[in-house]
C-alpha positions as a Python dict, from the first residue, in 0.01 Angstrom:
ca = {
    (1, 'M'): (0, 0, 0),
    (2, 'K'): (-225, 230, -203),
    (3, 'L'): (-442, 21, -435),
    (4, 'G'): (-681, 280, -576),
    (5, 'I'): (-1007, 200, -755),
    (6, 'G'): (-1061, -158, -870),
    (7, 'I'): (-1315, -411, -989),
    (8, 'G'): (-1372, -779, -925),
    (9, 'W'): (-1230, -979, -1215),
    (10, 'R'): (-1459, -1253, -1343),
    (11, 'P'): (-1418, -1455, -1667),
    (12, 'E'): (-1760, -1334, -1788),
    (13, 'I'): (-1647, -970, -1790),
    (14, 'A'): (-1277, -1022, -1864),
    (15, 'D'): (-1291, -826, -2190),
    (16, 'A'): (-1487, -543, -2031),
    (17, 'V'): (-1244, -515, -1741),
    (18, 'E'): (-948, -493, -1979),
    (19, 'G'): (-1112, -200, -2155),
    (20, 'L'): (-1243, -6, -1854),
    (21, 'P'): (-1060, 325, -1798),
    (22, 'G'): (-911, 412, -1462),
    (23, 'I'): (-885, 59, -1321),
    (24, 'D'): (-591, 49, -1082),
    (25, 'W'): (-629, -311, -963),
    (26, 'V'): (-851, -617, -973),
    (27, 'E'): (-950, -891, -731),
    (28, 'A'): (-996, -1250, -849),
    (29, 'V'): (-1165, -1539, -667),
    (30, 'A'): (-868, -1753, -567),
    (31, 'E'): (-1044, -2086, -615),
    (32, 'N'): (-1119, -1996, -978),
    (33, 'I'): (-749, -1965, -1065),
    (34, 'C'): (-512, -2256, -1125),
    (35, 'E'): (-210, -2271, -897),
    (36, 'D'): (42, -2286, -1183),
    (37, 'H'): (-91, -2067, -1465),
    (38, 'L'): (-317, -1767, -1523),
    (39, 'P'): (-599, -1731, -1774),
    (40, 'G'): (-495, -1513, -2069),
    (41, 'P'): (-694, -1199, -1982),
    (42, 'L'): (-565, -1199, -1624),
    (43, 'A'): (-208, -1255, -1744),
    (44, 'R'): (-243, -956, -1978),
    (45, 'L'): (-356, -736, -1691),
    (46, 'R'): (-52, -845, -1490),
    (47, 'E'): (174, -763, -1786),
    (48, 'R'): (24, -413, -1791),
    (49, 'G'): (123, -372, -1427),
    (50, 'V'): (-230, -408, -1286),
    (51, 'T'): (-222, -546, -931),
    (52, 'V'): (-424, -867, -880),
    (53, 'V'): (-537, -971, -532),
    (54, 'P'): (-658, -1332, -476),
    (55, 'H'): (-980, -1346, -276),
    (56, 'G'): (-1046, -1680, -107),
    (57, 'V'): (-1393, -1816, -33),
    (58, 'S'): (-1336, -2170, 100),
    (59, 'L'): (-1097, -2159, 396),
    (60, 'G'): (-1372, -2121, 655),
    (61, 'L'): (-1147, -1951, 909),
    (62, 'G'): (-1443, -1894, 1138),
    (63, 'G'): (-1517, -2267, 1152),
    (64, 'A'): (-1440, -2492, 1446),
    (65, 'D'): (-1175, -2693, 1260),
    (66, 'R'): (-823, -2569, 1206),
    (67, 'P'): (-754, -2447, 851),
    (68, 'D'): (-691, -2718, 595),
    (69, 'P'): (-319, -2720, 503),
    (70, 'D'): (-389, -2801, 138),
    (71, 'R'): (-628, -2508, 103),
    (72, 'L'): (-374, -2279, 266),
    (73, 'A'): (-98, -2405, 37),
    (74, 'G'): (-320, -2344, -266),
    (75, 'L'): (-394, -1987, -158),
    (76, 'A'): (-25, -1926, -95),
    (77, 'A'): (64, -2062, -441),
    (78, 'R'): (-186, -1831, -609),
    (79, 'A'): (-55, -1530, -419),
    (80, 'T'): (298, -1612, -536),
    (81, 'L'): (185, -1673, -895),
    (82, 'L'): (10, -1335, -904),
    (83, 'G'): (282, -1145, -722),
    (84, 'A'): (3, -1022, -496),
    (85, 'P'): (70, -772, -217),
    (86, 'L'): (-186, -946, 9),
    (87, 'V'): (-456, -1214, 9),
    (88, 'T'): (-806, -1192, 148),
    (89, 'E'): (-1063, -1427, 296),
    (90, 'H'): (-1381, -1407, 507),
    (91, 'I'): (-1485, -1413, 870),
    (92, 'A'): (-1722, -1702, 819),
    (93, 'F'): (-1769, -2075, 843),
    (94, 'V'): (-1850, -2284, 536),
    (95, 'R'): (-1855, -2639, 672),
    (96, 'A'): (-1928, -2816, 1000),
    (97, 'G'): (-1953, -3160, 1152),
    (98, 'G'): (-1674, -3415, 1136),
    (99, 'P'): (-1449, -3548, 1412),
    (100, 'L'): (-1513, -3267, 1663),
    (101, 'T'): (-1882, -3362, 1676),
    (102, 'A'): (-1858, -3730, 1570),
    (103, 'S'): (-2106, -3654, 1292),
    (104, 'P'): (-2094, -3645, 910),
    (105, 'G'): (-1926, -3346, 755),
    (106, 'L'): (-2159, -3088, 602),
    (107, 'E'): (-2087, -2817, 345),
    (108, 'A'): (-2283, -2492, 336),
    (109, 'G'): (-2184, -2391, -15),
    (110, 'H'): (-2199, -2035, 117),
    (111, 'L'): (-2045, -1806, 377),
    (112, 'L'): (-2226, -1830, 712),
    (113, 'P'): (-2182, -1594, 1008),
    (114, 'V'): (-1985, -1693, 1315),
    (115, 'P'): (-2139, -1612, 1653),
    (116, 'R'): (-1990, -1297, 1805),
    (117, 'T'): (-1890, -1475, 2123),
    (118, 'W'): (-1561, -1508, 2306),
    (119, 'D'): (-1547, -1879, 2224),
    (120, 'A'): (-1585, -1810, 1852),
    (121, 'L'): (-1331, -1528, 1871),
    (122, 'D'): (-1075, -1754, 2040),
    (123, 'V'): (-1115, -2014, 1766),
    (124, 'L'): (-1104, -1755, 1487),
    (125, 'C'): (-789, -1594, 1623),
    (126, 'E'): (-603, -1923, 1641),
    (127, 'N'): (-713, -2010, 1288),
    (128, 'V'): (-603, -1670, 1162),
    (129, 'R'): (-257, -1711, 1317),
    (130, 'I'): (-222, -2052, 1149),
    (131, 'A'): (-318, -1896, 816),
    (132, 'Q'): (-83, -1601, 860),
    (133, 'D'): (207, -1838, 926),
    (134, 'S'): (128, -2028, 605),
    (135, 'L'): (92, -1734, 366),
    (136, 'P'): (375, -1544, 192),
    (137, 'V'): (194, -1207, 213),
    (138, 'P'): (-32, -1030, 464),
    (139, 'L'): (-388, -1150, 517),
    (140, 'A'): (-702, -934, 528),
    (141, 'L'): (-1043, -1062, 639),
    (142, 'E'): (-1387, -954, 521),
    (143, 'N'): (-1700, -896, 727),
    (144, 'I'): (-1987, -1093, 574),
    (145, 'A'): (-2357, -1031, 517),
    (146, 'A'): (-2608, -1242, 707),
    (147, 'L'): (-2977, -1325, 688),
    (148, 'I'): (-2971, -1475, 1036),
    (149, 'A'): (-2843, -1368, 1377),
    (150, 'W'): (-2701, -1593, 1647),
    (151, 'P'): (-2880, -1571, 1983),
    (152, 'D'): (-2696, -1453, 2295),
    (153, 'E'): (-2409, -1279, 2116),
    (154, 'E'): (-2157, -1116, 2348),
    (155, 'M'): (-2013, -845, 2121),
    (156, 'T'): (-2117, -611, 1846),
    (157, 'E'): (-1965, -655, 1502),
    (158, 'G'): (-1733, -360, 1555),
    (159, 'Q'): (-1612, -490, 1891),
    (160, 'F'): (-1559, -838, 1746),
    (161, 'L'): (-1347, -702, 1460),
    (162, 'A'): (-1152, -474, 1690),
    (163, 'E'): (-1065, -765, 1920),
    (164, 'L'): (-963, -976, 1620),
    (165, 'V'): (-726, -707, 1493),
    (166, 'E'): (-585, -643, 1840),
    (167, 'R'): (-500, -1010, 1895),
    (168, 'T'): (-372, -1108, 1551),
    (169, 'G'): (-269, -791, 1367),
    (170, 'V'): (-476, -909, 1068),
    (171, 'R'): (-593, -646, 819),
    (172, 'L'): (-959, -583, 742),
    (173, 'L'): (-1152, -593, 417),
    (174, 'I'): (-1465, -394, 494),
    (175, 'D'): (-1763, -463, 271),
    (176, 'V'): (-1998, -165, 302),
    (177, 'A'): (-2273, -357, 120),
    (178, 'N'): (-2253, -621, 392),
    (179, 'L'): (-2283, -354, 661),
    (180, 'H'): (-2597, -231, 486),
    (181, 'T'): (-2729, -588, 460),
    (182, 'N'): (-2686, -641, 832),
    (183, 'H'): (-2857, -308, 896),
    (184, 'V'): (-3169, -421, 706),
    (185, 'N'): (-3168, -783, 820),
    (186, 'R'): (-3044, -753, 1175),
    (187, 'G'): (-3106, -391, 1273),
    (188, 'E'): (-2735, -314, 1317),
    (189, 'D'): (-2624, 45, 1267),
    (190, 'P'): (-2341, 70, 1008),
    (191, 'A'): (-2216, 396, 1159),
    (192, 'A'): (-2190, 237, 1503),
    (193, 'A'): (-1994, -55, 1360),
    (194, 'L'): (-1756, 184, 1183),
    (195, 'D'): (-1710, 379, 1507),
    (196, 'E'): (-1606, 64, 1691),
    (197, 'L'): (-1371, -100, 1443),
    (198, 'P'): (-1006, 4, 1395),
    (199, 'V'): (-1033, 186, 1061),
    (200, 'E'): (-654, 216, 1039),
    (201, 'A'): (-643, -163, 985),
    (202, 'I'): (-853, -145, 666),
    (203, 'A'): (-669, -288, 364),
    (204, 'Y'): (-947, -211, 119),
    (205, 'V'): (-1323, -184, 76),
    (206, 'H'): (-1587, -378, -118),
    (207, 'V'): (-1891, -213, -276),
    (208, 'A'): (-2167, -433, -423),
    (209, 'G'): (-2535, -439, -512),
    (210, 'G'): (-2831, -633, -384),
    (211, 'I'): (-3207, -630, -363),
    (212, 'E'): (-3472, -619, -90),
    (213, 'K'): (-3757, -870, -89),
    (214, 'D'): (-4022, -888, 183),
    (215, 'G'): (-3810, -689, 426),
    (216, 'V'): (-3499, -905, 374),
    (217, 'W'): (-3194, -768, 196),
    (218, 'H'): (-3027, -1017, -34),
    (219, 'D'): (-2660, -944, -101),
    (220, 'T'): (-2679, -1075, -457),
    (221, 'H'): (-2379, -910, -624),
    (222, 'A'): (-2608, -927, -929),
    (223, 'H'): (-2784, -590, -901),
    (224, 'P'): (-2666, -229, -927),
    (225, 'V'): (-2513, -60, -624),
    (226, 'T'): (-2785, 128, -436),
    (227, 'R'): (-2775, 471, -277),
    (228, 'P'): (-2788, 335, 83),
    (229, 'V'): (-2472, 130, 14),
    (230, 'L'): (-2297, 438, -123),
    (231, 'D'): (-2408, 625, 190),
    (232, 'V'): (-2229, 365, 405),
    (233, 'L'): (-1921, 411, 185),
    (234, 'A'): (-1940, 786, 253),
    (235, 'E'): (-1964, 716, 628),
    (236, 'L'): (-1648, 506, 605),
    (237, 'R'): (-1465, 769, 398),
    (238, 'S'): (-1552, 1036, 657),
    (239, 'R'): (-1345, 834, 905),
    (240, 'V'): (-1052, 715, 692),
    (241, 'D'): (-911, 728, 339),
    (242, 'P'): (-915, 357, 248),
    (243, 'P'): (-613, 229, 50),
    (244, 'G'): (-843, 67, -206),
    (245, 'V'): (-1208, 50, -306),
    (246, 'L'): (-1340, -230, -530),
    (247, 'L'): (-1668, -286, -715),
    (248, 'E'): (-1793, -646, -696),
    (249, 'R'): (-2025, -814, -945),
    (250, 'D'): (-2073, -1190, -958),
    (251, 'D'): (-2377, -1248, -1177),
    (252, 'A'): (-2620, -1086, -1424),
    (253, 'F'): (-2325, -893, -1562),
    (254, 'P'): (-2423, -562, -1724),
    (255, 'P'): (-2261, -395, -2026),
    (256, 'A'): (-1924, -227, -1973),
    (257, 'G'): (-2091, 115, -1977),
    (258, 'E'): (-2297, 30, -1669),
    (259, 'L'): (-1993, -98, -1482),
    (260, 'A'): (-1810, 224, -1571),
    (261, 'A'): (-2106, 429, -1443),
    (262, 'E'): (-2101, 245, -1109),
    (263, 'L'): (-1728, 308, -1076),
    (264, 'T'): (-1792, 677, -1147),
    (265, 'A'): (-2056, 685, -871),
    (266, 'I'): (-1808, 528, -630),
    (267, 'R'): (-1543, 787, -715),
    (268, 'A'): (-1794, 1070, -674),
    (269, 'T'): (-1908, 936, -335),
    (270, 'L'): (-1549, 916, -210),
    (271, 'A'): (-1469, 1267, -333),
    (272, 'A'): (-1779, 1421, -176),
    (273, 'A'): (-1719, 1250, 159),
    (274, 'A'): (-1354, 1358, 160),
    (275, 'A'): (-1455, 1722, 104),
    (276, 'A'): (-1718, 1723, 381),
    (277, 'P'): (-1615, 1824, 737),
    (278, 'A'): (-1558, 1527, 965),
    (279, 'P'): (-1829, 1492, 1234),
    (280, 'D'): (-1743, 1466, 1601),
    (281, 'R'): (-1768, 1114, 1738),
    (282, 'A'): (-1746, 973, 2087),
    (283, 'P'): (-1484, 699, 2132),
    (284, 'A'): (-1630, 350, 2120),
    (285, 'G'): (-1612, 126, 2422),
    (286, 'A'): (-1440, -213, 2425),
    (287, 'A'): (-1618, -535, 2513),
    (288, 'A'): (-1557, -677, 2862),
    (289, 'R'): (-1394, -1016, 2833),
    (290, 'P'): (-1478, -1294, 3082),
    (291, 'A'): (-1218, -1544, 3196),
    (292, 'P'): (-1143, -1786, 2906),
    (293, 'A'): (-1276, -2139, 2943),
    (294, 'P'): (-1125, -2453, 2784),
    (295, 'G'): (-1308, -2642, 2514),
    (296, 'A'): (-1393, -2348, 2287),
    (297, 'R'): (-1344, -2547, 1964),
    (298, 'E'): (-1578, -2822, 2074),
    (299, 'R'): (-1850, -2578, 2182),
    (300, 'V'): (-1822, -2383, 1857),
    (301, 'A'): (-1825, -2709, 1659),
    (302, 'V'): (-2150, -2826, 1820),
    (303, 'A'): (-2320, -2488, 1771),
    (304, 'Q'): (-2217, -2455, 1406),
    (305, 'T'): (-2303, -2816, 1322),
    (306, 'T'): (-2648, -2779, 1478),
    (307, 'L'): (-2715, -2466, 1274),
    (308, 'L'): (-2582, -2599, 945),
    (309, 'S'): (-2767, -2928, 986),
    (310, 'A'): (-3092, -2735, 1031),
    (311, 'L'): (-3020, -2532, 719),
    (312, 'V'): (-2921, -2811, 481),
    (313, 'A'): (-3032, -3143, 633),
    (314, 'G'): (-3375, -3062, 776),
    (315, 'T'): (-3292, -3125, 1141),
    (316, 'P'): (-3475, -2919, 1409),
    (317, 'A'): (-3392, -2549, 1431),
    (318, 'P'): (-3154, -2460, 1714),
    (319, 'E'): (-3305, -2284, 2013),
    (320, 'G'): (-3308, -1905, 1998),
    (321, 'F'): (-3295, -1863, 1619),
    (322, 'D'): (-3567, -1694, 1416),
    (323, 'H'): (-3734, -1988, 1243),
    (324, 'A'): (-3865, -1775, 956),
    (325, 'R'): (-3519, -1636, 887),
    (326, 'L'): (-3368, -1984, 905),
    (327, 'A'): (-3617, -2095, 641),
    (328, 'V'): (-3520, -1801, 419),
    (329, 'Q'): (-3152, -1881, 464),
    (330, 'G'): (-3210, -2249, 391),
    (331, 'R'): (-3393, -2168, 69),
    (332, 'A'): (-3119, -1926, -30),
    (333, 'L'): (-2852, -2194, 22),
    (334, 'A'): (-3045, -2444, -189),
    (335, 'A'): (-3104, -2187, -463),
    (336, 'K'): (-2738, -2093, -476),
    (337, 'R'): (-2644, -2460, -488),
    (338, 'A'): (-2878, -2511, -785),
    (339, 'D'): (-2725, -2210, -961),
    (340, 'V'): (-2367, -2325, -909),
    (341, 'V'): (-2440, -2681, -1024),
    (342, 'A'): (-2603, -2534, -1336),
    (343, 'K'): (-2279, -2344, -1403),
    (344, 'V'): (-2038, -2632, -1346),
    (345, 'A'): (-2263, -2877, -1536),
    (346, 'P'): (-2459, -2664, -1786),
    (347, 'E'): (-2570, -2978, -1970),
    (348, 'L'): (-2810, -3065, -1686),
    (349, 'P'): (-3044, -2764, -1729),
    (350, 'R'): (-3032, -2819, -2105),
    (351, 'I'): (-3131, -3185, -2069),
    (352, 'L'): (-3398, -3127, -1803),
    (353, 'G'): (-3532, -2798, -1938),
    (354, 'D'): (-3774, -2604, -1719),
    (355, 'G'): (-3790, -2895, -1475),
    (356, 'Y'): (-3425, -2863, -1372),
    (357, 'R'): (-3466, -2623, -1083),
    (358, 'Q'): (-3765, -2793, -921),
    (359, 'A'): (-3599, -3133, -954),
    (360, 'F'): (-3271, -3009, -808),
    (361, 'L'): (-3433, -2833, -512),
    (362, 'A'): (-3628, -3151, -429),
    (363, 'Y'): (-3303, -3349, -442),
    (364, 'A'): (-3115, -3091, -232),
    (365, 'G'): (-3382, -3107, 37),
    (366, 'T'): (-3273, -3460, 129),
    (367, 'R'): (-2909, -3459, 18),
    (368, 'P'): (-2677, -3209, 188),
    (369, 'L'): (-2375, -3091, -9),
    (370, 'S'): (-2068, -3287, 99),
    (371, 'G'): (-1827, -3346, -187),
    (372, 'G'): (-1811, -3028, -392),
    (373, 'Y'): (-2030, -2907, -676),
    (374, 'R'): (-1902, -3138, -951),
    (375, 'R'): (-1969, -3438, -731),
    (376, 'D'): (-2306, -3284, -649),
    (377, 'A'): (-2395, -3265, -1019),
    (378, 'L'): (-2310, -3633, -1067),
    (379, 'D'): (-2504, -3736, -758),
    (380, 'F'): (-2806, -3536, -873),
    (381, 'A'): (-2802, -3706, -1213),
    (382, 'E'): (-2762, -4046, -1045),
    (383, 'H'): (-3052, -3965, -814),
    (384, 'L'): (-3277, -3892, -1113),
    (385, 'L'): (-3171, -4199, -1309),
    (386, 'I'): (-3226, -4432, -1014),
    (387, 'A'): (-3579, -4292, -985),
    (388, 'G'): (-3639, -4352, -1358),
    (389, 'R'): (-3638, -3985, -1444),
    (390, 'P'): (-3679, -3775, -1640),
    (391, 'A'): (-4003, -3921, -1773),
    (392, 'D'): (-3916, -3829, -2131),
    (393, 'E'): (-3724, -4126, -2268),
    (394, 'A'): (-3501, -3922, -2501),
    (395, 'A'): (-3404, -3688, -2216),
    (396, 'R'): (-3335, -3985, -1990),
    (397, 'R'): (-3103, -4136, -2252),
    (398, 'R'): (-2916, -3804, -2283),
    (399, 'L'): (-2882, -3784, -1904),
    (400, 'T'): (-2759, -4144, -1892),
    (401, 'R'): (-2491, -4071, -2152),
    (402, 'W'): (-2387, -3759, -1964),
    (403, 'W'): (-2359, -3944, -1633),
    (404, 'R'): (-2184, -4246, -1788),
    (405, 'D'): (-1921, -4027, -1958),
    (406, 'R'): (-1826, -3878, -1623),
    (407, 'A'): (-1894, -4141, -1360),
    (408, 'A'): (-1926, -4503, -1468),
    (409, 'P'): (-1975, -4728, -1771),
    (410, 'R'): (-2323, -4833, -1656),
    (411, 'P'): (-2619, -4630, -1529),
    (412, 'P'): (-2717, -4681, -1163),
    (413, 'R'): (-2967, -4957, -1084),
    (414, 'R'): (-3250, -4990, -835),
    (415, 'G'): (-3029, -5162, -582),
    (416, 'A'): (-2809, -4857, -569),
    (417, 'R'): (-3114, -4649, -489),
    (418, 'V'): (-3189, -4851, -176),
    (419, 'A'): (-2828, -4834, -58),
    (420, 'R'): (-2811, -4462, -125),
    (421, 'A'): (-3135, -4398, 66),
    (422, 'A'): (-3009, -4600, 364),
    (423, 'R'): (-2683, -4402, 372),
    (424, 'T'): (-2876, -4073, 359),
    (425, 'V'): (-3103, -4170, 650),
    (426, 'L'): (-2805, -4289, 856),
    (427, 'A'): (-2609, -3971, 786),
    (428, 'G'): (-2903, -3756, 892),
    (429, 'A'): (-2947, -3951, 1215),
    (430, 'R'): (-2579, -3914, 1297),
    (431, 'A'): (-2589, -3542, 1225),
    (432, 'G'): (-2882, -3503, 1464),
    (433, 'R'): (-2709, -3696, 1743),
    (434, 'G'): (-2375, -3521, 1696),
    (435, 'S'): (-2525, -3173, 1704),
    (436, 'R'): (-2705, -3209, 2035),
}
């Protein structure tokens, strides 16, 4: 199906998207849409005949556990509601721990890379087949950006994606910004990855902005698209004419004129690459597969739990990882968690003022995410109140009222603090034992 040129639909830019010229389709984060009705601006786009593709972020198909049936049913319902031609998700894990490791469940709050190993590929392929059987339309999977690299990987990214497509028939959503991110952060050549992956399986392409700090590229989706990202898009276009290309923006939304200018740059890049002669390329080699061994899910579960526990619960870093990069990734996860909590509970930054971020990051350092962001906001407020904070009495009363309106008729007492601390220590000890 030919999609054309699109843009990521977000509530913050809904009016701008409706007015942008030349938009053939949009992509909406699936988890931000109700299963039984559409927000008005998105419904109006559908009435105009604009295609809407739901883009999932929470399935965690690269995780050790099999996909959650409720999450799959929700994604299927949204695809049906939108009349979507396909749905998309990510090659990533977002949670770890649980029964496979006999340890507490942990949430990353972010997309984390799966190791490019045969074990991880076996698990991913089975999870993808389960998802495909549960969805009413085809599935496409996105390559993700990463700050960290797994040690002892057995395949390149291109080989890993090619094997995935060969085994499952899944389509690919290629994010050229993520290829650029992995070039800066992990030294991986985007052109080599494009040479190795089956470009005929591409369903569409993502283009997004980011920023480089201290030699690390942060895929922020909150900055303009850079020339190096457009160069990767040109490399891709020199190999295949993708059915769709989409501009993503998730934060720091610019005026409509700037979005239109970025879309114009994308169109110009595609046109110039299409007009240029195609370079000669040697065929890429396939990865040599060893004999499969049983127990792949358990091995992947232990590896992912060990990594995630180091990132969000302060347990020792797994052997072979770059400790400095793990620290950067851990800080990035905590920062994103603070940002999301501020969005789902905007009263908290207003009550706490400039002290919100520092207070939340201190809390997050000892309390891994486990029950979703709304629960996280309540637990953060409870944590402060138990500690007798904030120091300003008026602010503490406002926080108490906020917490009481959402959680309980009475504010938490000192006894709850002791019980909560004991549970946190016990959970951390279990996570450490289960991840060995």
